[in-house]
MOPAC internal coordinates of N, CA, C and O (Angstrom, degrees):
PM7 1SCF
backbone

  N    0.0000 0     0.00 0     0.00 0    0    0    0
  C    1.4466 1     0.00 0     0.00 0    1    0    0
  C    1.5246 1   108.72 1     0.00 0    2    1    0
  O    1.2310 1   118.95 1   -47.78 1    3    2    1
  N    1.3305 1   119.61 1   132.22 1    3    2    1
  C    1.4570 1   121.27 1  -178.26 1    5    3    2
  C    1.5215 1   111.27 1   -73.11 1    6    5    3
  O    1.2310 1   120.93 1   -28.26 1    7    6    5
  N    1.3392 1   115.83 1   151.74 1    7    6    5
  C    1.4603 1   120.50 1   174.68 1    9    7    6
  C    1.5196 1   108.12 1   -65.44 1   10    9    7
  O    1.2310 1   120.49 1   -29.08 1   11   10    9
  N    1.3250 1   116.66 1   150.92 1   11   10    9
  C    1.4549 1   118.60 1  -175.45 1   13   11   10
  C    1.5140 1   112.05 1  -143.28 1   14   13   11
  O    1.2310 1   121.19 1   -21.42 1   15   14   13
  N    1.3197 1   115.33 1   158.58 1   15   14   13
  C    1.4501 1   122.29 1   171.63 1   17   15   14
  C    1.5089 1   107.91 1  -113.65 1   18   17   15
  O    1.2310 1   120.56 1   -17.04 1   19   18   17
  N    1.3143 1   116.54 1   162.96 1   19   18   17
  C    1.4490 1   120.82 1   176.49 1   21   19   18
  C    1.5212 1   107.64 1   -77.60 1   22   21   19
  O    1.2310 1   120.63 1   -48.99 1   23   22   21
  N    1.3010 1   116.40 1   131.01 1   23   22   21
  C    1.4566 1   121.44 1   177.83 1   25   23   22
  C    1.5192 1   107.98 1  -124.90 1   26   25   23
  O    1.2310 1   120.81 1    -5.74 1   27   26   25
  N    1.3328 1   116.05 1   174.26 1   27   26   25
  C    1.4601 1   120.12 1   178.17 1   29   27   26
  C    1.5218 1   109.97 1   -60.42 1   30   29   27
  O    1.2310 1   120.29 1   146.66 1   31   30   29
  N    1.3162 1   117.04 1   -33.34 1   31   30   29
  C    1.4626 1   122.61 1   179.17 1   33   31   30
  C    1.5242 1   107.61 1  -108.89 1   34   33   31
  O    1.2310 1   119.46 1   -74.48 1   35   34   33
  N    1.3489 1   118.63 1   105.52 1   35   34   33
  C    1.4642 1   120.27 1  -175.42 1   37   35   34
  C    1.5188 1   114.49 1   -61.83 1   38   37   35
  O    1.2310 1   119.42 1   166.18 1   39   38   37
  N    1.3173 1   118.71 1   -13.82 1   39   38   37
  C    1.4603 1   119.71 1   178.75 1   41   39   38
  C    1.5329 1   111.81 1   -82.00 1   42   41   39
  O    1.2310 1   120.09 1   170.42 1   43   42   41
  N    1.3321 1   117.43 1    -9.58 1   43   42   41
  C    1.4603 1   122.06 1  -179.17 1   45   43   42
  C    1.5249 1   108.78 1   -95.95 1   46   45   43
  O    1.2310 1   120.57 1   -59.42 1   47   46   45
  N    1.3249 1   116.52 1   120.58 1   47   46   45
  C    1.4594 1   121.20 1   178.45 1   49   47   46
  C    1.5193 1   109.32 1   -98.77 1   50   49   47
  O    1.2310 1   120.55 1   -47.86 1   51   50   49
  N    1.3264 1   116.56 1   132.14 1   51   50   49
  C    1.4519 1   122.21 1   176.83 1   53   51   50
  C    1.5212 1   107.80 1  -125.41 1   54   53   51
  O    1.2310 1   119.47 1   -32.17 1   55   54   53
  N    1.3315 1   118.61 1   147.83 1   55   54   53
  C    1.4657 1   119.48 1   179.65 1   57   55   54
  C    1.5278 1   110.99 1   -64.26 1   58   57   55
  O    1.2310 1   120.97 1   -36.11 1   59   58   57
  N    1.3321 1   115.75 1   143.89 1   59   58   57
  C    1.4537 1   120.37 1   176.38 1   61   59   58
  C    1.5201 1   109.23 1   -70.45 1   62   61   59
  O    1.2310 1   120.01 1   -40.33 1   63   62   61
  N    1.3393 1   117.58 1   139.67 1   63   62   61
  C    1.4661 1   119.82 1   177.62 1   65   63   62
  C    1.5252 1   110.14 1   -77.29 1   66   65   63
  O    1.2310 1   120.39 1   -82.71 1   67   66   65
  N    1.3225 1   116.87 1    97.29 1   67   66   65
  C    1.4615 1   123.16 1  -176.33 1   69   67   66
  C    1.5210 1   109.19 1  -103.86 1   70   69   67
  O    1.2310 1   120.85 1   -45.99 1   71   70   69
  N    1.3368 1   115.99 1   134.01 1   71   70   69
  C    1.4590 1   120.05 1   176.20 1   73   71   70
  C    1.5214 1   109.87 1   -64.63 1   74   73   71
  O    1.2310 1   120.56 1   -38.04 1   75   74   73
  N    1.3091 1   116.53 1   141.96 1   75   74   73
  C    1.4504 1   121.32 1   177.52 1   77   75   74
  C    1.5115 1   114.03 1    89.99 1   78   77   75
  O    1.2310 1   120.14 1   173.42 1   79   78   77
  N    1.3189 1   117.33 1    -6.58 1   79   78   77
  C    1.4561 1   121.01 1  -178.81 1   81   79   78
  C    1.5302 1   111.75 1   -59.53 1   82   81   79
  O    1.2310 1   120.36 1   148.46 1   83   82   81
  N    1.3276 1   116.91 1   -31.54 1   83   82   81
  C    1.4614 1   120.98 1  -175.72 1   85   83   82
  C    1.5310 1   113.38 1  -102.00 1   86   85   83
  O    1.2310 1   120.15 1  -164.06 1   87   86   85
  N    1.3376 1   117.31 1    15.94 1   87   86   85
  C    1.4612 1   121.28 1   179.63 1   89   87   86
  C    1.5210 1   109.86 1   -78.65 1   90   89   87
  O    1.2310 1   120.85 1   -48.99 1   91   90   89
  N    1.3286 1   115.97 1   131.01 1   91   90   89
  C    1.4657 1   121.07 1   176.26 1   93   91   90
  C    1.5293 1   108.57 1  -101.12 1   94   93   91
  O    1.2310 1   120.51 1   -39.84 1   95   94   93
  N    1.3177 1   116.62 1   140.16 1   95   94   93
  C    1.4629 1   121.36 1   179.23 1   97   95   94
  C    1.5257 1   109.58 1  -119.97 1   98   97   95
  O    1.2310 1   120.68 1   -33.75 1   99   98   97
  N    1.3299 1   116.31 1   146.25 1   99   98   97
  C    1.4651 1   119.15 1  -178.11 1  101   99   98
  C    1.5266 1   111.94 1   -75.88 1  102  101   99
  O    1.2310 1   121.21 1   -33.17 1  103  102  101
  N    1.3199 1   115.29 1   146.83 1  103  102  101
  C    1.4637 1   121.81 1   174.03 1  105  103  102
  C    1.5218 1   109.21 1   -98.06 1  106  105  103
  O    1.2310 1   120.00 1   -32.15 1  107  106  105
  N    1.3256 1   117.61 1   147.85 1  107  106  105
  C    1.4600 1   120.37 1   178.43 1  109  107  106
  C    1.5267 1   110.72 1   -65.65 1  110  109  107
  O    1.2310 1   120.28 1   158.25 1  111  110  109
  N    1.3087 1   117.07 1   -21.75 1  111  110  109
  C    1.4681 1   121.39 1   179.24 1  113  111  110
  C    1.5243 1   112.30 1   -90.05 1  114  113  111
  O    1.2310 1   120.51 1  -178.82 1  115  114  113
  N    1.3242 1   116.63 1     1.18 1  115  114  113
  C    1.4573 1   121.94 1  -177.55 1  117  115  114
  C    1.5120 1   109.99 1   101.82 1  118  117  115
  O    1.2310 1   120.73 1   -20.24 1  119  118  117
  N    1.3082 1   116.20 1   159.76 1  119  118  117
  C    1.4493 1   120.86 1  -179.04 1  121  119  118
  C    1.5143 1   111.52 1    81.63 1  122  121  119
  O    1.2310 1   121.11 1     6.86 1  123  122  121
  N    1.3159 1   115.49 1  -173.14 1  123  122  121
  C    1.4563 1   121.99 1  -178.67 1  125  123  122
  C    1.5241 1   110.23 1  -142.41 1  126  125  123
  O    1.2310 1   121.35 1   -22.58 1  127  126  125
  N    1.3200 1   115.03 1   157.42 1  127  126  125
  C    1.4683 1   121.57 1   173.89 1  129  127  126
  C    1.5272 1   107.87 1  -136.32 1  130  129  127
  O    1.2310 1   120.84 1   -17.57 1  131  130  129
  N    1.3192 1   116.00 1   162.43 1  131  130  129
  C    1.4579 1   120.49 1   176.31 1  133  131  130
  C    1.5243 1   108.74 1   -66.97 1  134  133  131
  O    1.2310 1   120.70 1   -41.78 1  135  134  133
  N    1.3169 1   116.26 1   138.22 1  135  134  133
  C    1.4616 1   122.03 1   179.51 1  137  135  134
  C    1.5203 1   110.43 1   -65.74 1  138  137  135
  O    1.2310 1   120.62 1   -43.72 1  139  138  137
  N    1.3241 1   116.42 1   136.28 1  139  138  137
  C    1.4658 1   122.37 1   176.08 1  141  139  138
  C    1.5259 1   107.52 1  -115.30 1  142  141  139
  O    1.2310 1   120.44 1   -69.41 1  143  142  141
  N    1.3296 1   116.76 1   110.59 1  143  142  141
  C    1.4636 1   121.40 1   180.00 1  145  143  142
  C    1.5193 1   108.83 1   -79.79 1  146  145  143
  O    1.2310 1   120.44 1   -73.65 1  147  146  145
  N    1.3253 1   116.77 1   106.35 1  147  146  145
  C    1.4627 1   121.69 1  -176.82 1  149  147  146
  C    1.5270 1   112.74 1  -106.93 1  150  149  147
  O    1.2310 1   119.97 1   177.95 1  151  150  149
  N    1.3213 1   117.66 1    -2.05 1  151  150  149
  C    1.4565 1   121.32 1  -175.19 1  153  151  150
  C    1.5246 1   110.67 1  -117.78 1  154  153  151
  O    1.2310 1   120.27 1  -120.55 1  155  154  153
  N    1.3120 1   117.08 1    59.45 1  155  154  153
  C    1.4556 1   120.73 1  -177.02 1  157  155  154
  C    1.5248 1   113.09 1   -68.18 1  158  157  155
  O    1.2310 1   119.35 1   159.97 1  159  158  157
  N    1.3113 1   118.84 1   -20.03 1  159  158  157
  C    1.4623 1   120.04 1   178.93 1  161  159  158
  C    1.5151 1   110.78 1   -66.78 1  162  161  159
  O    1.2310 1   120.16 1   145.79 1  163  162  161
  N    1.3352 1   117.29 1   -34.21 1  163  162  161
  C    1.4601 1   120.84 1  -178.20 1  165  163  162
  C    1.5225 1   112.79 1   -92.05 1  166  165  163
  O    1.2310 1   120.07 1   147.30 1  167  166  165
  N    1.3150 1   117.48 1   -32.70 1  167  166  165
  C    1.4697 1   119.14 1  -174.32 1  169  167  166
  C    1.5291 1   110.66 1  -153.54 1  170  169  167
  O    1.2310 1   120.80 1  -104.75 1  171  170  169
  N    1.3090 1   116.07 1    75.25 1  171  170  169
  C    1.4593 1   120.13 1   179.19 1  173  171  170
  C    1.5217 1   109.30 1   -64.97 1  174  173  171
  O    1.2310 1   119.82 1   -41.17 1  175  174  173
  N    1.3212 1   117.95 1   138.83 1  175  174  173
  C    1.4641 1   120.09 1  -179.74 1  177  175  174
  C    1.5246 1   110.82 1   -70.43 1  178  177  175
  O    1.2310 1   121.14 1   -32.07 1  179  178  177
  N    1.3158 1   115.43 1   147.93 1  179  178  177
  C    1.4649 1   120.39 1   178.77 1  181  179  178
  C    1.5241 1   109.93 1   -85.68 1  182  181  179
  O    1.2310 1   121.26 1   -36.60 1  183  182  181
  N    1.3178 1   115.19 1   143.40 1  183  182  181
  C    1.4504 1   119.85 1   172.29 1  185  183  182
  C    1.5250 1   108.25 1   -72.57 1  186  185  183
  O    1.2310 1   120.26 1   -32.18 1  187  186  185
  N    1.3233 1   117.10 1   147.82 1  187  186  185
  C    1.4544 1   121.67 1  -179.06 1  189  187  186
  C    1.5282 1   110.86 1   -55.12 1  190  189  187
  O    1.2310 1   119.95 1   138.94 1  191  190  189
  N    1.3260 1   117.70 1   -41.06 1  191  190  189
  C    1.4698 1   121.48 1  -178.82 1  193  191  190
  C    1.5299 1   110.66 1   -61.09 1  194  193  191
  O    1.2310 1   120.37 1   138.19 1  195  194  193
  N    1.3247 1   116.90 1   -41.81 1  195  194  193
  C    1.4638 1   120.83 1   179.09 1  197  195  194
  C    1.5258 1   109.71 1   -64.97 1  198  197  195
  O    1.2310 1   120.28 1   133.65 1  199  198  197
  N    1.3168 1   117.07 1   -46.35 1  199  198  197
  C    1.4629 1   121.81 1   179.54 1  201  199  198
  C    1.5318 1   110.56 1   -58.62 1  202  201  199
  O    1.2310 1   120.69 1   135.36 1  203  202  201
  N    1.3242 1   116.29 1   -44.64 1  203  202  201
  C    1.4619 1   120.91 1   179.80 1  205  203  202
  C    1.5264 1   111.33 1   -61.85 1  206  205  203
  O    1.2310 1   120.25 1   138.29 1  207  206  205
  N    1.3324 1   117.14 1   -41.71 1  207  206  205
  C    1.4613 1   120.53 1   179.11 1  209  207  206
  C    1.5220 1   111.60 1   -66.00 1  210  209  207
  O    1.2310 1   120.14 1   138.82 1  211  210  209
  N    1.3290 1   117.35 1   -41.18 1  211  210  209
  C    1.4675 1   120.77 1   178.29 1  213  211  210
  C    1.5304 1   109.67 1   -64.65 1  214  213  211
  O    1.2310 1   120.05 1   135.87 1  215  214  213
  N    1.3305 1   117.51 1   -44.13 1  215  214  213
  C    1.4645 1   121.16 1   179.70 1  217  215  214
  C    1.5282 1   111.09 1   -62.94 1  218  217  215
  O    1.2310 1   120.04 1   142.66 1  219  218  217
  N    1.3281 1   117.52 1   -37.34 1  219  218  217
  C    1.4622 1   120.88 1   179.41 1  221  219  218
  C    1.5297 1   110.99 1   -68.31 1  222  221  219
  O    1.2310 1   120.30 1   147.61 1  223  222  221
  N    1.3182 1   117.04 1   -32.39 1  223  222  221
  C    1.4597 1   122.19 1  -178.43 1  225  223  222
  C    1.5335 1   112.69 1   -82.96 1  226  225  223
  O    1.2310 1   119.55 1   151.77 1  227  226  225
  N    1.3248 1   118.46 1   -28.23 1  227  226  225
  C    1.4688 1   123.10 1  -171.21 1  229  227  226
  C    1.5338 1   114.69 1   -49.30 1  230  229  227
  O    1.2310 1   118.54 1   137.30 1  231  230  229
  N    1.3293 1   120.39 1   -42.70 1  231  230  229
  C    1.4721 1   118.69 1  -179.30 1  233  231  230
  C    1.5309 1   113.58 1   -65.37 1  234  233  231
  O    1.2310 1   120.16 1   163.35 1  235  234  233
  N    1.3197 1   117.29 1   -16.65 1  235  234  233
  C    1.4560 1   121.57 1  -177.06 1  237  235  234
  C    1.5257 1   112.66 1  -103.20 1  238  237  235
  O    1.2310 1   120.45 1  -172.95 1  239  238  237
  N    1.3423 1   116.74 1     7.05 1  239  238  237
  C    1.4583 1   120.04 1  -175.91 1  241  239  238
  C    1.5221 1   111.33 1   -65.77 1  242  241  239
  O    1.2310 1   121.71 1   -42.74 1  243  242  241
  N    1.3175 1   114.33 1   137.26 1  243  242  241
  C    1.4617 1   122.59 1   171.78 1  245  243  242
  C    1.5161 1   107.16 1  -143.81 1  246  245  243
  O    1.2310 1   120.14 1   -17.24 1  247  246  245
  N    1.3185 1   117.33 1   162.76 1  247  246  245
  C    1.4617 1   119.86 1  -177.48 1  249  247  246
  C    1.5305 1   110.20 1   -64.72 1  250  249  247
  O    1.2310 1   121.19 1   -46.32 1  251  250  249
  N    1.3193 1   115.33 1   133.68 1  251  250  249
  C    1.4705 1   121.90 1  -178.02 1  253  251  250
  C    1.5190 1   109.77 1   -82.56 1  254  253  251
  O    1.2310 1   120.51 1   -49.26 1  255  254  253
  N    1.3326 1   116.63 1   130.74 1  255  254  253
  C    1.4612 1   124.32 1   178.20 1  257  255  254
  C    1.5264 1   113.22 1    61.72 1  258  257  255
  O    1.2310 1   119.63 1  -157.69 1  259  258  257
  N    1.3183 1   118.32 1    22.31 1  259  258  257
  C    1.4680 1   118.60 1  -176.19 1  261  259  258
  C    1.5270 1   114.24 1  -129.92 1  262  261  259
  O    1.2310 1   119.49 1   170.15 1  263  262  261
  N    1.3068 1   118.57 1    -9.85 1  263  262  261
  C    1.4570 1   117.96 1  -175.31 1  265  263  262
  C    1.5097 1   113.08 1  -134.82 1  266  265  263
  O    1.2310 1   121.82 1   -16.55 1  267  266  265
  N    1.3335 1   114.12 1   163.45 1  267  266  265
  C    1.4583 1   120.53 1   178.40 1  269  267  266
  C    1.5249 1   111.33 1  -103.06 1  270  269  267
  O    1.2310 1   120.39 1   172.48 1  271  270  269
  N    1.3235 1   116.86 1    -7.52 1  271  270  269
  C    1.4592 1   120.79 1  -178.56 1  273  271  270
  C    1.5263 1   112.40 1   -72.04 1  274  273  271
  O    1.2310 1   121.44 1   -13.22 1  275  274  273
  N    1.3270 1   114.86 1   166.78 1  275  274  273
  C    1.4633 1   121.16 1  -176.39 1  277  275  274
  C    1.5256 1   112.48 1   -56.70 1  278  277  275
  O    1.2310 1   119.89 1   131.25 1  279  278  277
  N    1.3441 1   117.82 1   -48.75 1  279  278  277
  C    1.4712 1   119.86 1  -176.68 1  281  279  278
  C    1.5270 1   111.48 1   -66.20 1  282  281  279
  O    1.2310 1   119.75 1   143.42 1  283  282  281
  N    1.3166 1   118.08 1   -36.58 1  283  282  281
  C    1.4656 1   120.59 1   176.17 1  285  283  282
  C    1.5172 1   110.85 1   -64.61 1  286  285  283
  O    1.2310 1   120.62 1   136.86 1  287  286  285
  N    1.3130 1   116.42 1   -43.14 1  287  286  285
  C    1.4633 1   120.41 1   179.87 1  289  287  286
  C    1.5335 1   110.43 1   -66.04 1  290  289  287
  O    1.2310 1   120.31 1   139.09 1  291  290  289
  N    1.3251 1   117.01 1   -40.91 1  291  290  289
  C    1.4651 1   121.10 1   177.67 1  293  291  290
  C    1.5271 1   110.35 1   -62.93 1  294  293  291
  O    1.2310 1   120.32 1   132.84 1  295  294  293
  N    1.3243 1   116.99 1   -47.16 1  295  294  293
  C    1.4651 1   121.00 1   180.00 1  297  295  294
  C    1.5232 1   111.31 1   -62.44 1  298  297  295
  O    1.2310 1   120.32 1   138.00 1  299  298  297
  N    1.3132 1   117.00 1   -42.00 1  299  298  297
  C    1.4615 1   120.61 1   178.57 1  301  299  298
  C    1.5214 1   110.86 1   -62.43 1  302  301  299
  O    1.2310 1   120.42 1   137.07 1  303  302  301
  N    1.3215 1   116.80 1   -42.93 1  303  302  301
  C    1.4646 1   121.00 1   179.11 1  305  303  302
  C    1.5297 1   110.80 1   -63.13 1  306  305  303
  O    1.2310 1   120.38 1   134.68 1  307  306  305
  N    1.3305 1   116.88 1   -45.32 1  307  306  305
  C    1.4681 1   119.92 1   178.74 1  309  307  306
  C    1.5264 1   111.11 1   -63.09 1  310  309  307
  O    1.2310 1   120.54 1   138.09 1  311  310  309
  N    1.3265 1   116.57 1   -41.91 1  311  310  309
  C    1.4578 1   121.92 1   179.37 1  313  311  310
  C    1.5270 1   110.99 1   -61.52 1  314  313  311
  O    1.2310 1   120.65 1   132.12 1  315  314  313
  N    1.3246 1   116.36 1   -47.88 1  315  314  313
  C    1.4616 1   120.09 1  -178.92 1  317  315  314
  C    1.5282 1   111.66 1   -66.17 1  318  317  315
  O    1.2310 1   120.07 1   142.87 1  319  318  317
  N    1.3308 1   117.48 1   -37.13 1  319  318  317
  C    1.4634 1   120.07 1   176.58 1  321  319  318
  C    1.5277 1   110.80 1   -65.34 1  322  321  319
  O    1.2310 1   120.43 1   142.03 1  323  322  321
  N    1.3272 1   116.78 1   -37.97 1  323  322  321
  C    1.4640 1   120.37 1   177.48 1  325  323  322
  C    1.5313 1   110.18 1   -65.82 1  326  325  323
  O    1.2310 1   120.05 1   137.18 1  327  326  325
  N    1.3162 1   117.51 1   -42.82 1  327  326  325
  C    1.4736 1   121.06 1   177.47 1  329  327  326
  C    1.5182 1   111.15 1   -59.75 1  330  329  327
  O    1.2310 1   121.02 1   136.90 1  331  330  329
  N    1.3273 1   115.65 1   -43.10 1  331  330  329
  C    1.4671 1   120.64 1   179.87 1  333  331  330
  C    1.5242 1   110.56 1   -64.14 1  334  333  331
  O    1.2310 1   120.45 1   137.72 1  335  334  333
  N    1.3241 1   116.75 1   -42.28 1  335  334  333
  C    1.4680 1   121.22 1   179.56 1  337  335  334
  C    1.5318 1   110.71 1   -61.96 1  338  337  335
  O    1.2310 1   120.47 1   135.01 1  339  338  337
  N    1.3310 1   116.70 1   -44.99 1  339  338  337
  C    1.4621 1   120.81 1   179.39 1  341  339  338
  C    1.5287 1   110.30 1   -65.08 1  342  341  339
  O    1.2310 1   120.31 1   137.19 1  343  342  341
  N    1.3290 1   117.01 1   -42.81 1  343  342  341
  C    1.4651 1   120.46 1   179.56 1  345  343  342
  C    1.5275 1   111.16 1   -61.87 1  346  345  343
  O    1.2310 1   120.09 1   138.84 1  347  346  345
  N    1.3233 1   117.44 1   -41.16 1  347  346  345
  C    1.4569 1   120.61 1   178.07 1  349  347  346
  C    1.5302 1   110.95 1   -65.57 1  350  349  347
  O    1.2310 1   120.53 1   142.41 1  351  350  349
  N    1.3128 1   116.60 1   -37.59 1  351  350  349
  C    1.4605 1   121.28 1   178.91 1  353  351  350
  C    1.5201 1   110.42 1   -64.43 1  354  353  351
  O    1.2310 1   121.15 1   134.42 1  355  354  353
  N    1.3270 1   115.41 1   -45.58 1  355  354  353
  C    1.4625 1   119.76 1  -178.54 1  357  355  354
  C    1.5083 1   111.23 1   -72.86 1  358  357  355
  O    1.2310 1   120.10 1   180.00 1  359  358  357

């Protein structure tokens, strides 16, 4: 079954936007081919949406549960909200 994203029409499957999908790697015989990620257990590729969210958050990062400053408090709040969301999902 192909990977899919949610679309307006749930019967339409579209490929998930995965980082690294368009990376070309060199061949020892010359030329290049599209990279095939075969080791997902060690390094699963990130979805573009996840990467975008992490990049948007990065300037506001502070140590979680370790500081009294604004960025630490913000990071702790985001972390705890994420934990709560995952717990509710599970």
